Each structure stands twice: as C-alpha cells, then as structure tokens.
C-alpha positions in Angstrom: 108.3 82.3 90.2 104.6 82.0 89.3 103.6 81.8 93.0 105.0 85.3 94.0 102.0 87.3 92.9 99.8 85.0 95.0 102.0 85.8 98.0 101.7 89.5 97.3 97.9 89.2 97.1 97.7 87.2 100.3 99.9 89.7 102.1 97.6 92.6 100.9 94.5 90.7 102.0 96.0 90.4 105.5 96.7 94.1 105.6 93.2 95.1 104.6 91.7 92.5 107.0 93.8 93.8 109.9 92.9 97.4 109.0 89.2 96.4 109.0 89.5 94.7 112.3 90.8 97.9 113.8 88.0 99.9 112.2 85.5 97.4 113.5 86.9 97.7 117.0 86.9 101.5 116.8 83.2 101.4 115.7 82.4 99.1 118.6 84.2 101.5 121.0 82.2 104.5 119.7 78.9 102.6 120.1 79.8 101.2 123.6 79.5 97.6 122.3 81.5 94.7 123.2 85.2 95.2 122.0 87.7 93.1 120.2 90.3 91.9 122.7 93.6 93.6 122.6 95.3 90.3 122.3 93.4 89.6 119.1 94.4 93.0 117.7 98.0 92.3 118.5 97.9 88.8 116.9 96.4 90.3 113.8 99.2 92.9 113.8 101.8 90.1 113.6 100.3 89.0 110.2 99.0 92.4 109.0 101.5 94.8 110.6 101.1 97.6 108.0 97.3 97.4 108.2 97.5 97.6 112.0 99.8 100.6 111.9 97.6 102.4 109.3 94.5 101.5 111.3 95.9 103.0 114.5 97.1 106.2 112.8 94.3 106.8 110.4 91.5 105.8 112.7 93.2 107.3 115.7 92.5 104.0 117.5 94.4 103.2 120.7 97.0 105.8 120.1 97.3 106.7 123.8 96.8 103.3 125.3 99.8 101.8 127.0 101.2 99.2 127.0 99.1 98.5 123.8 101.1 101.0 121.9 104.4 99.4 122.7 103.2 95.9 122.1 101.8 97.1 118.7 105.0 98.6 117.7 106.8 95.4 118.6 104.2 93.3 116.6 104.5 95.6 113.6 108.3 95.5 113.8 108.3 91.7 113.9 105.9 91.6 110.9 108.2 93.9 108.9 111.3 91.8 109.8 109.4 88.7 108.6 108.3 90.3 105.4 111.8 91.7 104.8 113.3 88.2 105.4 110.8 86.6 103.2 111.5 89.1 100.3 115.3 88.6 100.8 114.8 84.7 100.7 112.6 84.9 97.5 114.7 87.3 95.7 118.0 86.3 97.0 
C-alpha cells in the first residue's frame, strides 16, 4: 500500500507535463515557430489525458482542428479507461 502515493504523484506529473506540452505548442503557434507534431501531442495524451484535455480547453488549442479533435478524444478516453482500470485493480 506504500507505493500508491507515488503512483498518484507520477500520474499528476504526467498531467502537468502534458498540459505544459500543449501550452508550449500554443506559444510556438502564436510566434510562428516550429510546432510540436500532432502525433507527439496525441501520444502525450495517452499518458496525460486530463492534462491534454485541460490544455485544449483552457488554452483554446486545436479546438477546431479535425481529425485531431477526434483522435484527442479517443486518446483521452483510452487514458481514462486505463486509469479507471488501474484504480479498480489497486483498490479491488
């Protein structure tokens, strides 16, 4: 039971890092600089789904871009399923 807080901390770090990656890409877009690949953003969303979702909503980043929106929704959904399954496994 002693390792669970570390899992929660690791999960939180992934959320913050993913949100930061979305923020970084948004700043690059505003400045006309080289962007983060969509593939990289989506991969980050698999591990930091909540951070990706918040990054898209709060930063208004890639909200109208299809098919990115659909793929992001899928990645966030898979992330949440994995987290839910992990919580069920640890607590169950």
